[in-house]
N, C-alpha and C positions, 0 to 999 in steps of 0.2 A: 623833504627833510624830515627825519624821525624825531620824535619826542626824546628829551633827555632821559636817561635811565634814572629810575628812583633809587636812593639809597636804600640798603636792606631795611632800616628802621623805618621807612616811609612806605613800605609796601603794603598794598591793601591786604585785609585778611581774606582768606579763600570764602567765596560765596557757595552756599548750598543751595541747589535747585531742588524744589520740591516737586513731586507728581503724585497726584492723589494724595496729599498729606505726608508722603514718606520721601527720605532723600534719594535722589535719582542721578545727581551729577554734581561736580564741584567745578567751580570757575576759580582758576588760579592766576596770579600774576605771572606773565610769560618767562621772567628771569627765574621765579620760584620753580616753575615746571620745567625749564631747562636744567637747573641744579639738580632737581630730582632724577631727570632722566640719566645725568652724568653720575650720579651716585649709584642708581641702579646698574649701570653699565660697569661701573667699577666693582661692585658687588658681584657681578656675573664672572668678570675677570679673575678675582680673587677665588671664586669657587672652582674655576677651571684650573687655577694654579694649584689649588688643595688636592684636586682629583690627580693632576699630573703627578705631584709629589708622593702620591700614595703607590703609584704603579713602580714596579722595580725598573731600574735602569737597564737597558739593552745596548750593547755596542757591537758593532759589525766593522770589520775593516773596510776601507775605502773601496776596494774593488768589487766587493759584494754589493755595496750600496749604488756604485755606479753601474753595475749590471742590472740593478732594477730600475734605477731612476735615471730616465732619458728625455727630459722634457723637449718637445719640439723636434725630435729626430724621428 
């Protein structure tokens, strides 16, 4: 049985791990880490969308598309 999730206000602060007196790693609450990964993925998606919008639109008729696209054939 897993432990109940902590409320956002009850999350522990990140812990900094020192190596030779210098910051080397950070220990985060797992929920905070997962939230961070989701935000990074959303940023990647937004950047890809921006790049797609900058390209000019190209249209082809259906016959041309089907002549090139034949999955599993």
